Gaussian input, Z-matrix of N, CA and C with variables (Angstrom, degrees):
# hf/3-21g

backbone

0 1
 N
 C     1     B1
 C     2     B2     1     A1
 N     3     B3     2     A2     1     D1
 C     4     B4     3     A3     2     D2
 C     5     B5     4     A4     3     D3
 N     6     B6     5     A5     4     D4
 C     7     B7     6     A6     5     D5
 C     8     B8     7     A7     6     D6
 N     9     B9     8     A8     7     D7
 C    10    B10     9     A9     8     D8
 C    11    B11    10    A10     9     D9
 N    12    B12    11    A11    10    D10
 C    13    B13    12    A12    11    D11
 C    14    B14    13    A13    12    D12
 N    15    B15    14    A14    13    D13
 C    16    B16    15    A15    14    D14
 C    17    B17    16    A16    15    D15
 N    18    B18    17    A17    16    D16
 C    19    B19    18    A18    17    D17
 C    20    B20    19    A19    18    D18
 N    21    B21    20    A20    19    D19
 C    22    B22    21    A21    20    D20
 C    23    B23    22    A22    21    D21
 N    24    B24    23    A23    22    D22
 C    25    B25    24    A24    23    D23
 C    26    B26    25    A25    24    D24
 N    27    B27    26    A26    25    D25
 C    28    B28    27    A27    26    D26
 C    29    B29    28    A28    27    D27
 N    30    B30    29    A29    28    D28
 C    31    B31    30    A30    29    D29
 C    32    B32    31    A31    30    D30
 N    33    B33    32    A32    31    D31
 C    34    B34    33    A33    32    D32
 C    35    B35    34    A34    33    D33
 N    36    B36    35    A35    34    D34
 C    37    B37    36    A36    35    D35
 C    38    B38    37    A37    36    D36
 N    39    B39    38    A38    37    D37
 C    40    B40    39    A39    38    D38
 C    41    B41    40    A40    39    D39
 N    42    B42    41    A41    40    D40
 C    43    B43    42    A42    41    D41
 C    44    B44    43    A43    42    D42
 N    45    B45    44    A44    43    D43
 C    46    B46    45    A45    44    D44
 C    47    B47    46    A46    45    D45
 N    48    B48    47    A47    46    D46
 C    49    B49    48    A48    47    D47
 C    50    B50    49    A49    48    D48
 N    51    B51    50    A50    49    D49
 C    52    B52    51    A51    50    D50
 C    53    B53    52    A52    51    D51
 N    54    B54    53    A53    52    D52
 C    55    B55    54    A54    53    D53
 C    56    B56    55    A55    54    D54
 N    57    B57    56    A56    55    D55
 C    58    B58    57    A57    56    D56
 C    59    B59    58    A58    57    D57
 N    60    B60    59    A59    58    D58
 C    61    B61    60    A60    59    D59
 C    62    B62    61    A61    60    D60
 N    63    B63    62    A62    61    D61
 C    64    B64    63    A63    62    D62
 C    65    B65    64    A64    63    D63
 N    66    B66    65    A65    64    D64
 C    67    B67    66    A66    65    D65
 C    68    B68    67    A67    66    D66
 N    69    B69    68    A68    67    D67
 C    70    B70    69    A69    68    D68
 C    71    B71    70    A70    69    D69
 N    72    B72    71    A71    70    D70
 C    73    B73    72    A72    71    D71
 C    74    B74    73    A73    72    D72
 N    75    B75    74    A74    73    D73
 C    76    B76    75    A75    74    D74
 C    77    B77    76    A76    75    D75
 N    78    B78    77    A77    76    D76
 C    79    B79    78    A78    77    D77
 C    80    B80    79    A79    78    D78
 N    81    B81    80    A80    79    D79
 C    82    B82    81    A81    80    D80
 C    83    B83    82    A82    81    D81
 N    84    B84    83    A83    82    D82
 C    85    B85    84    A84    83    D83
 C    86    B86    85    A85    84    D84
 N    87    B87    86    A86    85    D85
 C    88    B88    87    A87    86    D86
 C    89    B89    88    A88    87    D87
 N    90    B90    89    A89    88    D88
 C    91    B91    90    A90    89    D89
 C    92    B92    91    A91    90    D90
 N    93    B93    92    A92    91    D91
 C    94    B94    93    A93    92    D92
 C    95    B95    94    A94    93    D93
 N    96    B96    95    A95    94    D94
 C    97    B97    96    A96    95    D95
 C    98    B98    97    A97    96    D96
 N    99    B99    98    A98    97    D97
 C   100   B100    99    A99    98    D98
 C   101   B101   100   A100    99    D99
 N   102   B102   101   A101   100   D100
 C   103   B103   102   A102   101   D101
 C   104   B104   103   A103   102   D102
 N   105   B105   104   A104   103   D103
 C   106   B106   105   A105   104   D104
 C   107   B107   106   A106   105   D105
 N   108   B108   107   A107   106   D106
 C   109   B109   108   A108   107   D107
 C   110   B110   109   A109   108   D108
 N   111   B111   110   A110   109   D109
 C   112   B112   111   A111   110   D110
 C   113   B113   112   A112   111   D111
 N   114   B114   113   A113   112   D112
 C   115   B115   114   A114   113   D113
 C   116   B116   115   A115   114   D114
 N   117   B117   116   A116   115   D115
 C   118   B118   117   A117   116   D116
 C   119   B119   118   A118   117   D117
 N   120   B120   119   A119   118   D118
 C   121   B121   120   A120   119   D119
 C   122   B122   121   A121   120   D120
 N   123   B123   122   A122   121   D121
 C   124   B124   123   A123   122   D122
 C   125   B125   124   A124   123   D123
 N   126   B126   125   A125   124   D124
 C   127   B127   126   A126   125   D125
 C   128   B128   127   A127   126   D126
 N   129   B129   128   A128   127   D127
 C   130   B130   129   A129   128   D128
 C   131   B131   130   A130   129   D129
 N   132   B132   131   A131   130   D130
 C   133   B133   132   A132   131   D131
 C   134   B134   133   A133   132   D132
 N   135   B135   134   A134   133   D133
 C   136   B136   135   A135   134   D134
 C   137   B137   136   A136   135   D135
 N   138   B138   137   A137   136   D136
 C   139   B139   138   A138   137   D137
 C   140   B140   139   A139   138   D138
 N   141   B141   140   A140   139   D139
 C   142   B142   141   A141   140   D140
 C   143   B143   142   A142   141   D141
 N   144   B144   143   A143   142   D142
 C   145   B145   144   A144   143   D143
 C   146   B146   145   A145   144   D144
 N   147   B147   146   A146   145   D145
 C   148   B148   147   A147   146   D146
 C   149   B149   148   A148   147   D147
 N   150   B150   149   A149   148   D148
 C   151   B151   150   A150   149   D149
 C   152   B152   151   A151   150   D150
 N   153   B153   152   A152   151   D151
 C   154   B154   153   A153   152   D152
 C   155   B155   154   A154   153   D153
 N   156   B156   155   A155   154   D154
 C   157   B157   156   A156   155   D155
 C   158   B158   157   A157   156   D156
 N   159   B159   158   A158   157   D157
 C   160   B160   159   A159   158   D158
 C   161   B161   160   A160   159   D159
 N   162   B162   161   A161   160   D160
 C   163   B163   162   A162   161   D161
 C   164   B164   163   A163   162   D162
 N   165   B165   164   A164   163   D163
 C   166   B166   165   A165   164   D164
 C   167   B167   166   A166   165   D165
 N   168   B168   167   A167   166   D166
 C   169   B169   168   A168   167   D167
 C   170   B170   169   A169   168   D168
 N   171   B171   170   A170   169   D169
 C   172   B172   171   A171   170   D170
 C   173   B173   172   A172   171   D171
 N   174   B174   173   A173   172   D172
 C   175   B175   174   A174   173   D173
 C   176   B176   175   A175   174   D174
 N   177   B177   176   A176   175   D175
 C   178   B178   177   A177   176   D176
 C   179   B179   178   A178   177   D177
 N   180   B180   179   A179   178   D178
 C   181   B181   180   A180   179   D179
 C   182   B182   181   A181   180   D180
 N   183   B183   182   A182   181   D181
 C   184   B184   183   A183   182   D182
 C   185   B185   184   A184   183   D183
 N   186   B186   185   A185   184   D184
 C   187   B187   186   A186   185   D185
 C   188   B188   187   A187   186   D186
 N   189   B189   188   A188   187   D187
 C   190   B190   189   A189   188   D188
 C   191   B191   190   A190   189   D189
 N   192   B192   191   A191   190   D190
 C   193   B193   192   A192   191   D191
 C   194   B194   193   A193   192   D192
 N   195   B195   194   A194   193   D193
 C   196   B196   195   A195   194   D194
 C   197   B197   196   A196   195   D195
 N   198   B198   197   A197   196   D196
 C   199   B199   198   A198   197   D197
 C   200   B200   199   A199   198   D198
 N   201   B201   200   A200   199   D199
 C   202   B202   201   A201   200   D200
 C   203   B203   202   A202   201   D201
 N   204   B204   203   A203   202   D202
 C   205   B205   204   A204   203   D203
 C   206   B206   205   A205   204   D204
 N   207   B207   206   A206   205   D205
 C   208   B208   207   A207   206   D206
 C   209   B209   208   A208   207   D207
 N   210   B210   209   A209   208   D208
 C   211   B211   210   A210   209   D209
 C   212   B212   211   A211   210   D210
 N   213   B213   212   A212   211   D211
 C   214   B214   213   A213   212   D212
 C   215   B215   214   A214   213   D213
 N   216   B216   215   A215   214   D214
 C   217   B217   216   A216   215   D215
 C   218   B218   217   A217   216   D216
 N   219   B219   218   A218   217   D217
 C   220   B220   219   A219   218   D218
 C   221   B221   220   A220   219   D219
 N   222   B222   221   A221   220   D220
 C   223   B223   222   A222   221   D221
 C   224   B224   223   A223   222   D222
 N   225   B225   224   A224   223   D223
 C   226   B226   225   A225   224   D224
 C   227   B227   226   A226   225   D225
 N   228   B228   227   A227   226   D226
 C   229   B229   228   A228   227   D227
 C   230   B230   229   A229   228   D228
 N   231   B231   230   A230   229   D229
 C   232   B232   231   A231   230   D230
 C   233   B233   232   A232   231   D231
 N   234   B234   233   A233   232   D232
 C   235   B235   234   A234   233   D233
 C   236   B236   235   A235   234   D234
 N   237   B237   236   A236   235   D235
 C   238   B238   237   A237   236   D236
 C   239   B239   238   A238   237   D237
 N   240   B240   239   A239   238   D238
 C   241   B241   240   A240   239   D239
 C   242   B242   241   A241   240   D240
 N   243   B243   242   A242   241   D241
 C   244   B244   243   A243   242   D242
 C   245   B245   244   A244   243   D243
 N   246   B246   245   A245   244   D244
 C   247   B247   246   A246   245   D245
 C   248   B248   247   A247   246   D246
 N   249   B249   248   A248   247   D247
 C   250   B250   249   A249   248   D248
 C   251   B251   250   A250   249   D249
 N   252   B252   251   A251   250   D250
 C   253   B253   252   A252   251   D251
 C   254   B254   253   A253   252   D252
 N   255   B255   254   A254   253   D253
 C   256   B256   255   A255   254   D254
 C   257   B257   256   A256   255   D255

   B1=1.4506
   B2=1.5261
   B3=1.3314
   B4=1.4512
   B5=1.5358
   B6=1.3344
   B7=1.4664
   B8=1.5218
   B9=1.3224
   B10=1.4636
   B11=1.5220
   B12=1.3240
   B13=1.4643
   B14=1.5296
   B15=1.3413
   B16=1.4636
   B17=1.5295
   B18=1.3318
   B19=1.4650
   B20=1.5216
   B21=1.3244
   B22=1.4613
   B23=1.5084
   B24=1.3251
   B25=1.4598
   B26=1.5124
   B27=1.3251
   B28=1.4602
   B29=1.5241
   B30=1.3201
   B31=1.4556
   B32=1.5265
   B33=1.3024
   B34=1.4607
   B35=1.5148
   B36=1.3295
   B37=1.4485
   B38=1.5254
   B39=1.2749
   B40=1.4652
   B41=1.5247
   B42=1.3260
   B43=1.4608
   B44=1.5198
   B45=1.3279
   B46=1.4604
   B47=1.5226
   B48=1.3178
   B49=1.4581
   B50=1.5229
   B51=1.3273
   B52=1.4610
   B53=1.5182
   B54=1.3424
   B55=1.4578
   B56=1.5287
   B57=1.3161
   B58=1.4637
   B59=1.5261
   B60=1.3427
   B61=1.4742
   B62=1.5179
   B63=1.3206
   B64=1.4545
   B65=1.5185
   B66=1.3028
   B67=1.4696
   B68=1.5207
   B69=1.3135
   B70=1.4596
   B71=1.5220
   B72=1.3315
   B73=1.4638
   B74=1.5215
   B75=1.3140
   B76=1.4579
   B77=1.5193
   B78=1.3120
   B79=1.4653
   B80=1.5276
   B81=1.3104
   B82=1.4612
   B83=1.5268
   B84=1.3049
   B85=1.4671
   B86=1.5207
   B87=1.3091
   B88=1.4584
   B89=1.5132
   B90=1.2965
   B91=1.4505
   B92=1.5124
   B93=1.3152
   B94=1.4559
   B95=1.5179
   B96=1.3201
   B97=1.4548
   B98=1.5213
   B99=1.3064
   B100=1.4596
   B101=1.5077
   B102=1.3112
   B103=1.4512
   B104=1.5219
   B105=1.2946
   B106=1.4572
   B107=1.5193
   B108=1.3240
   B109=1.4521
   B110=1.5196
   B111=1.3169
   B112=1.4651
   B113=1.5249
   B114=1.3266
   B115=1.4700
   B116=1.5239
   B117=1.3260
   B118=1.4548
   B119=1.5223
   B120=1.3266
   B121=1.4610
   B122=1.5217
   B123=1.3196
   B124=1.4597
   B125=1.5138
   B126=1.3385
   B127=1.4573
   B128=1.5216
   B129=1.3291
   B130=1.4642
   B131=1.5172
   B132=1.3331
   B133=1.4558
   B134=1.5197
   B135=1.3326
   B136=1.4581
   B137=1.5198
   B138=1.3160
   B139=1.4557
   B140=1.5165
   B141=1.2965
   B142=1.4554
   B143=1.5303
   B144=1.3319
   B145=1.4654
   B146=1.5224
   B147=1.3336
   B148=1.4633
   B149=1.5254
   B150=1.3102
   B151=1.4559
   B152=1.5282
   B153=1.3241
   B154=1.4569
   B155=1.5209
   B156=1.3183
   B157=1.4570
   B158=1.5204
   B159=1.3244
   B160=1.4635
   B161=1.5218
   B162=1.3200
   B163=1.4588
   B164=1.5218
   B165=1.3214
   B166=1.4631
   B167=1.5227
   B168=1.3212
   B169=1.4631
   B170=1.5106
   B171=1.3135
   B172=1.4570
   B173=1.5144
   B174=1.3126
   B175=1.4604
   B176=1.5258
   B177=1.3430
   B178=1.4653
   B179=1.5208
   B180=1.3229
   B181=1.4555
   B182=1.5256
   B183=1.3124
   B184=1.4618
   B185=1.5258
   B186=1.3406
   B187=1.4602
   B188=1.5241
   B189=1.3198
   B190=1.4563
   B191=1.5225
   B192=1.3199
   B193=1.4689
   B194=1.5122
   B195=1.3317
   B196=1.4604
   B197=1.5265
   B198=1.3166
   B199=1.4663
   B200=1.5210
   B201=1.3287
   B202=1.4577
   B203=1.5269
   B204=1.3260
   B205=1.4538
   B206=1.5238
   B207=1.3239
   B208=1.4626
   B209=1.5261
   B210=1.3267
   B211=1.4574
   B212=1.5238
   B213=1.3177
   B214=1.4603
   B215=1.5221
   B216=1.3265
   B217=1.4592
   B218=1.5230
   B219=1.3101
   B220=1.4593
   B221=1.5336
   B222=1.3313
   B223=1.4704
   B224=1.5227
   B225=1.3199
   B226=1.4780
   B227=1.5251
   B228=1.3385
   B229=1.4602
   B230=1.5294
   B231=1.3323
   B232=1.4685
   B233=1.5073
   B234=1.3273
   B235=1.4741
   B236=1.5262
   B237=1.3167
   B238=1.4600
   B239=1.5136
   B240=1.3274
   B241=1.4574
   B242=1.5261
   B243=1.3413
   B244=1.4633
   B245=1.5304
   B246=1.3192
   B247=1.4571
   B248=1.5088
   B249=1.3043
   B250=1.4651
   B251=1.5246
   B252=1.2922
   B253=1.4687
   B254=1.5185
   B255=1.2947
   B256=1.4641
   B257=1.4817
   A1=111.47
   A2=116.98
   A3=119.37
   A4=110.92
   A5=117.44
   A6=120.25
   A7=111.06
   A8=116.06
   A9=120.67
   A10=110.73
   A11=116.15
   A12=119.93
   A13=112.11
   A14=117.97
   A15=120.65
   A16=111.44
   A17=118.22
   A18=120.43
   A19=112.38
   A20=116.85
   A21=119.74
   A22=112.77
   A23=116.75
   A24=119.87
   A25=112.11
   A26=116.60
   A27=120.78
   A28=111.11
   A29=114.25
   A30=122.27
   A31=107.76
   A32=115.70
   A33=120.09
   A34=107.97
   A35=114.82
   A36=118.20
   A37=107.39
   A38=117.96
   A39=121.15
   A40=112.97
   A41=117.32
   A42=119.98
   A43=115.02
   A44=118.40
   A45=120.17
   A46=112.29
   A47=114.12
   A48=122.05
   A49=106.13
   A50=117.45
   A51=119.41
   A52=110.80
   A53=114.01
   A54=122.15
   A55=109.23
   A56=115.90
   A57=122.78
   A58=104.64
   A59=116.15
   A60=120.04
   A61=113.71
   A62=113.67
   A63=122.30
   A64=108.37
   A65=116.15
   A66=121.39
   A67=109.78
   A68=115.12
   A69=120.27
   A70=108.61
   A71=118.31
   A72=121.11
   A73=115.57
   A74=119.23
   A75=122.17
   A76=109.47
   A77=116.69
   A78=121.80
   A79=114.48
   A80=118.42
   A81=120.81
   A82=113.23
   A83=116.70
   A84=120.34
   A85=111.11
   A86=114.23
   A87=122.17
   A88=107.22
   A89=114.91
   A90=121.36
   A91=107.34
   A92=116.73
   A93=121.10
   A94=108.25
   A95=115.27
   A96=119.46
   A97=109.30
   A98=115.15
   A99=122.52
   A100=108.44
   A101=115.06
   A102=119.24
   A103=109.83
   A104=115.22
   A105=121.08
   A106=106.93
   A107=115.77
   A108=122.26
   A109=107.85
   A110=116.10
   A111=122.13
   A112=111.07
   A113=115.16
   A114=123.68
   A115=113.76
   A116=117.35
   A117=121.57
   A118=108.29
   A119=116.01
   A120=121.42
   A121=110.07
   A122=115.88
   A123=123.19
   A124=108.61
   A125=116.16
   A126=121.52
   A127=108.07
   A128=115.80
   A129=122.00
   A130=107.96
   A131=116.56
   A132=121.28
   A133=108.80
   A134=115.75
   A135=121.75
   A136=108.66
   A137=115.57
   A138=121.33
   A139=110.53
   A140=116.28
   A141=122.00
   A142=112.50
   A143=116.19
   A144=120.19
   A145=114.98
   A146=117.24
   A147=118.23
   A148=110.66
   A149=113.02
   A150=120.86
   A151=107.16
   A152=115.92
   A153=121.76
   A154=109.03
   A155=115.31
   A156=122.60
   A157=106.90
   A158=116.86
   A159=120.70
   A160=108.86
   A161=115.87
   A162=121.44
   A163=106.79
   A164=117.26
   A165=121.94
   A166=112.38
   A167=116.69
   A168=121.41
   A169=108.16
   A170=115.53
   A171=120.36
   A172=110.99
   A173=115.21
   A174=121.60
   A175=113.02
   A176=115.60
   A177=120.33
   A178=108.70
   A179=116.15
   A180=121.41
   A181=108.64
   A182=115.57
   A183=121.46
   A184=107.15
   A185=115.51
   A186=121.96
   A187=107.89
   A188=116.22
   A189=120.66
   A190=109.14
   A191=114.89
   A192=122.16
   A193=105.11
   A194=115.68
   A195=122.04
   A196=108.02
   A197=120.07
   A198=120.71
   A199=113.05
   A200=117.18
   A201=121.82
   A202=111.54
   A203=116.08
   A204=120.73
   A205=109.01
   A206=116.47
   A207=122.87
   A208=107.37
   A209=115.92
   A210=121.03
   A211=108.30
   A212=115.89
   A213=122.26
   A214=107.63
   A215=116.57
   A216=121.03
   A217=109.45
   A218=115.62
   A219=120.01
   A220=110.08
   A221=117.47
   A222=121.92
   A223=112.31
   A224=117.85
   A225=123.68
   A226=108.58
   A227=117.18
   A228=120.27
   A229=115.27
   A230=119.21
   A231=121.90
   A232=111.80
   A233=115.47
   A234=121.55
   A235=107.25
   A236=116.38
   A237=122.73
   A238=107.92
   A239=115.44
   A240=120.83
   A241=109.50
   A242=117.79
   A243=120.00
   A244=110.83
   A245=114.55
   A246=121.01
   A247=107.08
   A248=116.92
   A249=119.48
   A250=110.37
   A251=116.72
   A252=123.00
   A253=112.71
   A254=118.28
   A255=120.83
   A256=113.42
   D1=-25.33
   D2=-179.29
   D3=-58.17
   D4=-44.65
   D5=179.77
   D6=-63.02
   D7=-36.17
   D8=179.08
   D9=-61.78
   D10=-44.16
   D11=-178.68
   D12=-77.31
   D13=-39.73
   D14=-176.42
   D15=-76.54
   D16=-61.02
   D17=-176.29
   D18=-81.57
   D19=-32.49
   D20=178.15
   D21=-79.67
   D22=-19.17
   D23=-177.77
   D24=61.05
   D25=29.75
   D26=-174.72
   D27=-73.92
   D28=134.69
   D29=174.65
   D30=-140.06
   D31=153.08
   D32=177.36
   D33=-131.77
   D34=128.26
   D35=171.09
   D36=-113.39
   D37=-168.58
   D38=-175.30
   D39=-64.14
   D40=-22.08
   D41=-172.81
   D42=-115.59
   D43=-32.45
   D44=-168.03
   D45=-143.46
   D46=146.37
   D47=170.85
   D48=-90.48
   D49=128.98
   D50=-177.26
   D51=-128.37
   D52=155.41
   D53=-178.83
   D54=-134.20
   D55=139.14
   D56=170.77
   D57=-134.11
   D58=76.17
   D59=-170.85
   D60=-69.74
   D61=151.27
   D62=173.47
   D63=-103.64
   D64=155.88
   D65=177.26
   D66=-59.27
   D67=148.71
   D68=173.83
   D69=-59.24
   D70=145.48
   D71=-172.90
   D72=-69.81
   D73=-19.65
   D74=179.67
   D75=-125.23
   D76=158.33
   D77=-174.40
   D78=-51.26
   D79=-49.63
   D80=-176.29
   D81=-102.95
   D82=11.34
   D83=-177.33
   D84=-78.34
   D85=148.43
   D86=172.94
   D87=-133.81
   D88=145.31
   D89=174.87
   D90=-115.96
   D91=122.44
   D92=-179.66
   D93=-126.52
   D94=132.96
   D95=175.31
   D96=-146.89
   D97=154.10
   D98=176.95
   D99=-119.72
   D100=149.97
   D101=175.89
   D102=-150.66
   D103=153.61
   D104=176.21
   D105=-101.71
   D106=124.37
   D107=-179.86
   D108=-133.71
   D109=120.75
   D110=-178.40
   D111=53.34
   D112=46.43
   D113=177.44
   D114=62.74
   D115=26.27
   D116=177.61
   D117=-129.70
   D118=143.92
   D119=-177.26
   D120=-96.33
   D121=118.53
   D122=179.37
   D123=-113.94
   D124=132.97
   D125=174.42
   D126=-113.13
   D127=134.46
   D128=-179.78
   D129=-123.64
   D130=130.22
   D131=175.93
   D132=-126.36
   D133=120.60
   D134=-177.98
   D135=-109.65
   D136=123.44
   D137=177.40
   D138=-115.24
   D139=-161.12
   D140=-177.28
   D141=-67.06
   D142=-44.19
   D143=-174.37
   D144=-118.90
   D145=-11.47
   D146=-175.55
   D147=-144.03
   D148=160.94
   D149=173.75
   D150=-127.04
   D151=137.92
   D152=178.26
   D153=-114.49
   D154=131.44
   D155=174.94
   D156=-112.45
   D157=127.21
   D158=-178.60
   D159=-129.94
   D160=124.55
   D161=173.62
   D162=-83.65
   D163=105.18
   D164=-177.46
   D165=-84.04
   D166=-35.30
   D167=177.54
   D168=-141.92
   D169=133.44
   D170=178.60
   D171=132.89
   D172=172.45
   D173=-177.15
   D174=-98.26
   D175=-45.96
   D176=-175.47
   D177=-158.48
   D178=131.78
   D179=179.04
   D180=-139.35
   D181=129.21
   D182=177.52
   D183=-107.37
   D184=124.49
   D185=177.28
   D186=-129.04
   D187=177.20
   D188=173.86
   D189=-121.80
   D190=135.76
   D191=170.29
   D192=-111.50
   D193=111.03
   D194=-174.08
   D195=54.35
   D196=-113.88
   D197=-179.32
   D198=-102.29
   D199=3.70
   D200=-173.40
   D201=-103.06
   D202=133.77
   D203=174.42
   D204=-76.24
   D205=136.84
   D206=179.54
   D207=-125.12
   D208=126.39
   D209=179.23
   D210=-110.13
   D211=120.31
   D212=177.38
   D213=-109.67
   D214=134.44
   D215=179.46
   D216=-133.18
   D217=169.94
   D218=176.22
   D219=-59.20
   D220=-37.89
   D221=-179.85
   D222=-75.91
   D223=-31.23
   D224=179.74
   D225=-131.31
   D226=76.41
   D227=-172.11
   D228=-83.59
   D229=-7.08
   D230=-174.06
   D231=-115.32
   D232=134.80
   D233=171.50
   D234=-133.86
   D235=132.65
   D236=178.38
   D237=-117.67
   D238=127.93
   D239=-179.05
   D240=-133.08
   D241=155.03
   D242=178.43
   D243=-73.88
   D244=151.54
   D245=173.10
   D246=-91.80
   D247=126.48
   D248=-177.82
   D249=-67.34
   D250=155.20
   D251=-176.47
   D252=-93.49
   D253=12.08
   D254=-176.60
   D255=-67.69

């Protein structure tokens, strides 16, 4: 879970699961983790320049990537966002 919180920047408040991911620590490294949130399976993959969120099981999940709301559904289960350079 440490990698999820540190590199994934994962936080949970009363309403939403949010991520503020950091770049992978090495040039070709990727960090991939899965988690169950509100009975839905979410997979997150963080690379050098992008992060992919995939709803593997479930109907609809709303998360936040940095300051942006991301809606994942069974029909549109993938969202790709840039990893900030901070």
